[in-house]
C-alpha positions in Angstrom: 0.0 -0.2 0.1 3.0 2.5 0.6 4.3 1.8 -2.8 0.7 2.5 -4.3 0.6 5.9 -2.1 4.1 6.8 -3.4 3.4 6.2 -6.9 -0.1 8.3 -6.8 2.0 11.1 -4.9 4.9 10.8 -7.7 2.0 11.1 -10.3 0.7 14.1 -8.6 3.7 16.3 -8.1 4.9 16.6 -11.5 1.6 17.8 -12.9 1.3 20.1 -9.9 4.4 21.9 -10.1 4.2 22.1 -14.0 0.8 24.0 -13.7 1.7 25.8 -10.6 4.7 27.7 -12.7 2.3 27.8 -15.7 -0.5 29.5 -13.3 2.1 32.0 -12.0 3.5 33.0 -15.4 0.1 33.5 -17.0 -1.2 35.6 -13.9 2.3 37.4 -14.1 1.6 38.5 -17.8 -1.7 39.8 -16.7 0.0 41.6 -14.0 2.4 43.1 -16.6 -0.4 44.3 -19.0 -1.9 46.1 -15.9 1.3 48.4 -15.0 3.3 48.2 -18.5 2.2 51.7 -19.1 4.1 52.8 -15.7 7.0 51.1 -16.3 7.7 51.6 -19.8 10.0 54.8 -20.7 11.3 55.3 -17.0 14.8 54.0 -17.6 14.5 51.4 -15.0 17.5 49.1 -14.5 16.9 45.5 -15.0 17.7 44.7 -11.3 14.3 47.1 -10.1 12.1 45.3 -13.1 13.2 42.1 -12.0 12.1 42.9 -8.1 8.9 44.0 -9.2 8.3 40.9 -10.9 9.6 38.9 -8.1 7.3 40.5 -5.5 4.2 40.3 -7.9 4.9 36.7 -8.4 4.4 36.5 -4.6 1.2 38.2 -4.7 -0.1 35.8 -7.5 0.5 32.9 -5.7 -3.1 32.6 -3.6 -4.8 32.3 -6.8 -2.1 30.0 -8.3 -2.4 27.4 -5.6 -6.1 26.6 -6.2 -6.1 26.7 -10.0 -3.0 24.3 -9.9 -4.6 22.0 -7.6 -7.5 21.5 -9.6 -5.6 21.1 -12.8 -3.1 18.7 -11.3 -5.8 16.6 -9.8 -7.8 16.3 -13.0 -4.8 15.3 -14.6 -3.5 12.7 -12.5 -6.7 10.8 -11.9 -7.7 11.3 -15.6 -4.5 9.7 -16.4 -4.8 7.0 -14.2 -8.4 6.3 -15.4 -7.0 6.6 -19.3 -4.4 4.1 -18.6 -7.0 1.7 -16.5 -4.7 2.0 -13.6 -7.9 3.1 -11.5 -9.7 0.1 -12.6 -7.0 -2.5 -11.6 -6.8 -0.7 -8.3 -10.6 -0.7 -7.9 -10.6 -4.5 -9.0 -7.6 -5.1 -6.1 -10.5 -4.1 -3.7 -9.0 -0.6 -3.1 -11.5 2.2 -2.8 -11.2 5.3 -4.6 -11.0 7.2 -1.2 -8.3 5.0 0.0 -6.7 6.0 -3.4 -7.2 9.6 -2.7 -6.0 9.6 0.8 -2.2 10.6 0.5 -3.3 13.1 -1.8 -5.8 14.2 0.9 -3.1 14.7 3.2 -1.0 16.6 0.5 -3.8 18.8 -0.1 -4.4 19.4 3.5 -0.8 20.3 4.0 -0.6 22.8 0.8 -4.0 24.3 2.3 -2.1 25.1 5.4 0.9 26.3 3.6 -1.1 28.7 1.7 -2.6 29.9 4.5 0.6 30.6 6.1 1.9 32.4 3.4 -1.1 34.6 3.1 -1.0 35.6 6.6 2.9 35.9 7.1 4.7 36.2 3.8 2.2 37.9 1.5 1.8 41.3 3.8 5.4 41.9 3.6 5.8 41.0 -0.1 2.8 43.4 -1.0 4.5 46.3 1.2 7.7 46.2 -1.0 5.6 45.7 -4.3 3.4 48.6 -3.6 6.3 51.1 -2.3 8.3 49.8 -5.7 5.4 50.5 -7.8 4.4 53.9 -6.5 8.1 54.7 -6.7 8.3 53.9 -10.3 5.1 56.1 -11.1 6.4 59.1 -9.3 9.6 58.8 -11.2 10.3 61.5 -14.1 10.1 59.4 -17.3 13.1 59.3 -20.0 12.2 62.0 -22.5 10.3 60.1 -25.2 10.0 62.3 -28.5 7.2 61.2 -30.8 6.7 62.2 -34.1 4.8 65.9 -35.0 3.8 66.1 -31.0 5.4 68.8 -28.7 7.1 67.2 -25.7 7.2 69.3 -22.4 8.5 66.6 -20.2 11.9 68.8 -19.7 11.2 71.9 -17.5 11.7 75.0 -19.5 11.8 73.6 -23.0 9.0 72.7 -25.8 10.5 70.2 -28.4 8.9 68.6 -31.4 10.3 66.4 -33.8 8.7 65.7 -37.2 10.7 62.4 -37.9 12.7 60.0 -36.0 14.7 56.7 -36.7 14.4 54.4 -34.2 17.6 52.2 -35.4 20.2 55.2 -35.4 18.3 57.2 -32.7 18.5 60.3 -35.3 15.9 63.3 -35.2 14.8 65.1 -38.3 13.3 68.6 -38.4 13.7 69.7 -34.7 12.0 72.6 -33.4 12.6 73.6 -29.7 11.2 76.7 -27.8 13.4 77.8 -24.8 11.5 79.0 -21.8 14.1 78.8 -19.5 14.5 82.5 -18.7 10.6 83.0 -18.2 10.5 83.9 -21.9 7.6 83.0 -24.0 8.4 82.0 -27.9 11.3 84.4 -28.4 14.1 82.1 -28.1 13.6 79.3 -31.1 15.8 76.8 -32.3 15.4 75.2 -35.6 17.8 72.3 -36.8 17.7 69.8 -39.7 18.4 66.9 -37.7 20.3 65.9 -34.3 20.3 63.1 -31.6 19.3 62.9 -27.9 21.1 60.9 -24.9 20.8 61.1 -21.4 24.0 60.7 -19.2 24.6 57.6 -17.2 23.8 59.5 -13.9 20.7 60.7 -15.5 21.5 64.5 -14.3 22.0 65.9 -17.6 20.3 65.6 -21.2 22.5 65.8 -23.9 21.2 67.4 -27.1 23.3 67.3 -30.2 21.8 69.6 -33.3 23.2 69.7 -37.1 22.6 72.2 -39.6 20.3 74.9 -37.7 19.3 78.4 -37.0 18.6 79.8 -33.5 16.4 82.8 -33.5 16.5 85.3 -30.4 14.6 88.9 -30.0 16.3 91.7 -28.4 14.3 93.4 -25.4 11.2 91.8 -26.2 9.6 92.9 -22.8 10.3 96.7 -23.6 8.4 97.6 -26.6 6.8 100.9 -27.6 4.5 102.2 -30.6 7.4 104.1 -32.2 10.4 101.7 -32.1 11.5 98.7 -33.9 13.5 95.6 -32.3 16.1 93.2 -34.3 15.7 89.6 -34.2 18.8 87.7 -34.1 19.7 84.8 -36.3 22.7 82.6 -35.8 23.4 79.7 -37.9 25.4 76.6 -37.1 26.6 73.4 -38.4 26.8 71.8 -35.2 25.7 72.7 -31.7 25.7 70.9 -28.5 23.4 71.7 -25.7 23.6 70.2 -22.0 20.2 70.9 -20.1 20.3 69.7 -16.7 17.4 67.7 -15.7 16.0 66.5 -12.2 13.8 63.6 -10.9 15.2 61.3 -13.6 17.0 58.8 -11.2 15.1 56.1 -9.4 14.1 56.9 -5.9 12.6 54.3 -3.4 9.7 55.5 -1.1 9.5 55.3 2.5 8.0 51.7 3.3 6.5 52.8 6.7 4.0 55.1 4.4 2.1 51.8 3.3 2.3 49.9 6.2 -1.0 50.4 7.8 -2.9 49.4 4.3 -4.8 46.5 4.6 -2.9 44.5 2.2 0.0 44.8 4.3 -1.2 43.3 7.5 -1.8 39.9 9.1 -4.6 38.3 10.8 -4.0 40.1 14.4 -3.1 43.5 12.6 -6.2 43.3 10.6 -8.2 42.7 13.8 -6.8 45.4 15.7 -7.3 47.7 12.8 -11.2 46.9 12.3 -11.5 47.5 16.1 -10.0 51.0 16.0 -11.8 52.0 12.7 -15.2 50.4 14.1 -14.6 52.8 17.3 -14.1 55.7 15.1 -16.9 55.0 12.7 -19.3 54.6 16.0 -17.9 58.1 17.3 -18.8 59.8 13.7 -22.3 58.2 13.9 -22.9 59.5 17.5 -21.8 62.8 16.5 -24.1 62.8 13.6 -27.0 61.8 16.0 -26.2 64.5 18.4 -26.5 67.2 15.9 -29.8 66.0 14.3 -33.1 67.7 15.1 -35.4 64.5 16.0 -37.6 64.1 18.7 -35.5 64.1 21.9 -36.5 60.6 22.8 -35.6 59.1 19.5 -32.4 61.1 19.7 -31.5 59.4 23.1 -32.4 55.8 21.8 -30.2 56.1 18.5 -27.7 57.4 20.6 -27.5 54.4 22.9 -27.7 52.2 20.1 -24.3 52.9 19.0 -22.7 53.4 22.4 -20.1 50.7 22.9 -19.8 48.7 25.9 -22.7 50.7 27.8 -23.5 48.3 31.0 -26.7 50.1 31.6 -27.9 50.8 27.9 -30.4 48.0 28.3 -31.7 49.4 31.6 -32.2 52.9 30.9 -35.4 53.0 28.6 -37.8 55.7 28.6 -41.1 54.7 29.8 -43.8 57.4 29.3 -45.7 58.5 32.5 -48.8 59.1 30.7 -50.1 58.4 27.2 -50.8 61.4 25.2 -53.1 61.6 22.0 -51.4 64.3 19.7 -53.7 63.6 16.6 -56.6 64.8 19.0 -54.3 67.9 20.2 -53.6 68.7 16.5 -57.4 68.5 15.4 -58.5 70.8 18.3 -56.1 73.7 17.3 -57.3 76.6 15.2 -56.9 76.8 11.5 -53.7 79.2 11.6 -52.2 77.3 14.6 -52.2 73.9 12.6 -50.4 75.9 9.4 -47.5 76.9 11.9 -47.5 73.5 13.0 -47.1 72.0 9.6 -44.6 74.6 8.5 -42.4 74.2 11.2 -42.6 70.3 10.7 -41.8 70.8 7.1 -38.9 72.8 8.0 -37.5 70.4 10.7 -38.0 67.6 8.1 -36.0 69.6 5.3 -33.1 70.5 7.7 -32.9 66.6 8.7 -33.2 65.3 5.1 -30.4 67.7 4.1 -28.3 66.8 7.1 -28.7 63.2 6.6 -27.9 63.7 2.9 -24.5 65.3 3.9 -23.2 62.8 6.3 -24.6 59.7 4.8 -22.2 59.6 1.8 -19.1 60.5 4.3 -20.4 57.7 6.7 -21.1 55.0 3.7 -17.5 55.4 2.2 -16.2 55.2 6.1 -18.1 51.9 6.0 -16.9 50.7 2.6 -13.0 51.5 3.8 -13.6 49.1 6.8 -15.0 46.2 5.1 -11.8 46.2 2.9 -9.9 45.1 6.2 -12.8 42.5 6.9 -12.5 41.3 3.4 -8.9 40.9 3.3 -9.2 39.0 6.7 -11.8 36.5 5.4 -10.0 36.3 2.1 -7.0 34.8 3.6 -8.9 31.9 4.7 -11.3 31.5 1.9 -8.5 31.4 -0.7 -6.8 28.8 1.2 -9.6 26.4 1.7 -10.4 26.9 -2.2 -7.5 24.8 -2.3 -8.8 21.8 -0.5 -12.2 22.2 -2.0 -10.6 22.2 -5.8 -8.7 18.8 -4.8 -12.2 17.3 -4.1 -13.8 18.6 -7.4 -10.6 17.9 -9.5 -9.6 14.3 -8.0 -13.3 12.6 -8.4 -13.7 14.7 -11.6 -10.8 13.3 -13.2 -11.6 9.8 -12.2 -15.1 10.4 -14.1 -13.7 12.0 -17.3 -10.7 9.5 -17.7 -8.6 11.9 -19.5 -5.1 13.0 -18.8 -2.8 15.3 -20.3 -3.2 19.1 -20.9 -6.4 18.9 -23.1 -9.7 18.1 -21.5 -8.5 18.8 -18.1 -7.3 22.3 -18.7 -10.6 23.2 -20.5 -12.7 21.8 -17.6 -10.2 23.5 -14.8 -10.4 27.0 -16.4 -14.0 26.7 -16.9 -14.5 25.7 -13.2 -12.1 28.3 -11.7 -13.3 31.3 -14.0 -16.6 30.4 -12.5 -15.2 30.2 -9.2 -13.6 33.5 -9.7 -16.9 35.3 -11.0 -19.0 34.0 -8.1 -16.5 35.1 -5.7 -16.1 38.5 -7.0 -19.8 38.8 -6.8 -20.0 37.8 -3.2 -17.0 40.1 -2.5 -18.7 43.0 -4.2 -21.9 42.6 -2.5 -20.1 42.3 1.1 -18.2 45.4 0.5 -21.4 47.5 -0.6 -23.0 46.2 2.5 -25.6 44.5 0.4 -25.0 41.1 1.8 -23.6 39.7 5.1 -19.7 40.0 5.1 -19.3 36.4 6.1 -22.0 35.2 3.5 -20.4 37.4 1.0 -16.9 36.2 1.3 -17.9 32.6 1.7 -20.5 32.6 -1.1 -18.4 30.8 -3.7 -16.9 28.0 -1.2 -20.5 27.3 -0.2 -21.5 26.8 -3.8 -18.3 24.8 -4.7 -18.0 22.7 -1.5 -21.5 20.8 -2.3 -20.4 20.4 -5.9 -17.1 18.7 -4.7 -18.9 16.4 -2.4 -21.2 15.6 -5.2 -18.6 14.7 -7.6 -16.6 12.5 -5.0 -19.9 10.6 -4.3 -20.4 10.1 -7.9 -16.8 9.1 -8.4 -16.9 6.6 -5.4 -20.0 5.0 -6.6 -18.8 4.8 -10.3 -21.3 7.3 -11.9 -21.4 7.7 -15.5 -22.4 11.4 -15.5 -19.8 12.3 -17.9 -20.6 9.7 -20.8 -22.9 10.8 -23.8 -24.8 7.6 -23.4 -26.0 8.3 -20.1 -27.7 11.5 -21.2 -28.8 9.9 -24.5 -30.4 7.1 -22.6 -32.2 9.4 -20.4 -33.5 11.3 -23.6 -35.0 8.0 -25.0 -36.6 7.0 -21.8 -38.1 10.7 -22.1 -39.2 10.3 -25.4 -40.7 6.8 -25.0 -42.9 8.2 -22.0 -43.7 11.5 -24.4 -45.0 8.9 -27.1 -47.0 6.6 -24.5 -48.7 9.9 -23.2 -49.9 10.8 -26.4 -51.4 7.6 -27.4 -53.2 7.2 -24.2 -54.4 10.9 -24.7 -55.4 10.1 -28.3 -57.2 6.6 -27.3 -59.2 8.5 -24.3 -60.6 11.2 -27.1 -61.2 8.2 -29.5 -63.6 6.6 -26.9 -65.3 9.7 -26.1 
């Protein structure tokens, strides 16, 4: 039995590691498409780019674990079924659950590893990744000259190039406006060709121009109606312009700025932050209630509803000494008194409506911000448990499909994972918007796929043929026979009548 377990484990580990790295690579390409515009043209060193990709790959592991588990389990048991190895094992009296036992232990171990990684490693890698991305976004880009477009990325200069050669880095038909001395368009340089480079220390830009003319007006700010001013023109065959630039070197931001973000916290830190945010949220609600112009008794009850750790809150309840019929009092008032009461009530209602409208948006945004911390806390558990759920979906499904390789298993796995991802995003969005309860929204996808895994396991253990076309064709044939018998009986009844 030990040899059988070792054989099953070896058959699983190969597809698991292969699909794991493939999933990380595919997800990493998606990350690159998202941030490619922020990294292009920044003159980043390969070490910085490699560091960004390294930390980004760590951030994608929580999604790669479940998907690779699903694909590998389907491939493993599909291959065993395709080669009739499962049939041989079952004919020897070994049940499917017993065959799956070593992989169940392995799946539980990977689930624990995924949770440990999400709680202890991922917050640190997310902190460094976000710091790097923000630093890259804030870095001034290398000068990118586009054909026929003015570029003002360098302070004090506007540059236009009509044509450029990407192979030789030569620029043609260059027009430069010099605004370094608070000038308008009095200092203009036109050149037939040239090229541009940035020094290695990225502190100077060297612009070499060929066959050009420089135009400069004299005293453009001391004009009068009766005087004329000359414009200087100086031709040159070659001119080198050194322009000092700043913020072209890569500077890392301080990581402490982002350390309190919800993605950079573990479970204990998330719980502590949630408590602090809930206290602040309740204080804001209490301040809002204090400023409201409701009935005094209503104000007190609303205020007490949001007071935390109040031991006498349940005891202190207002009990009216007498019951007063306000409708009868209003009916007995004179007509002009009724108008005054109505006008005063409408005024209070409008005032409260305006105050509620102004405060509601702020309170709602504050609650959504708190929900992000709660979502991150639940996600550490739900994504880890998804590894185990997908194993109990993939292993029995592979035994039912009986197809190995990267064909059918990959198609089925990707379809199931996309379905899980869509359902998970829907539940997460509903929880974040306070449409659903937080726990229900975050565990909604698990609540759907866990029974699906149990059902697949039951069907695989009982050797159900749910994936065979003959099964559904037989059902259709039986339905067709019953339909014909029903219509025959109906026709017979009508004939007898």
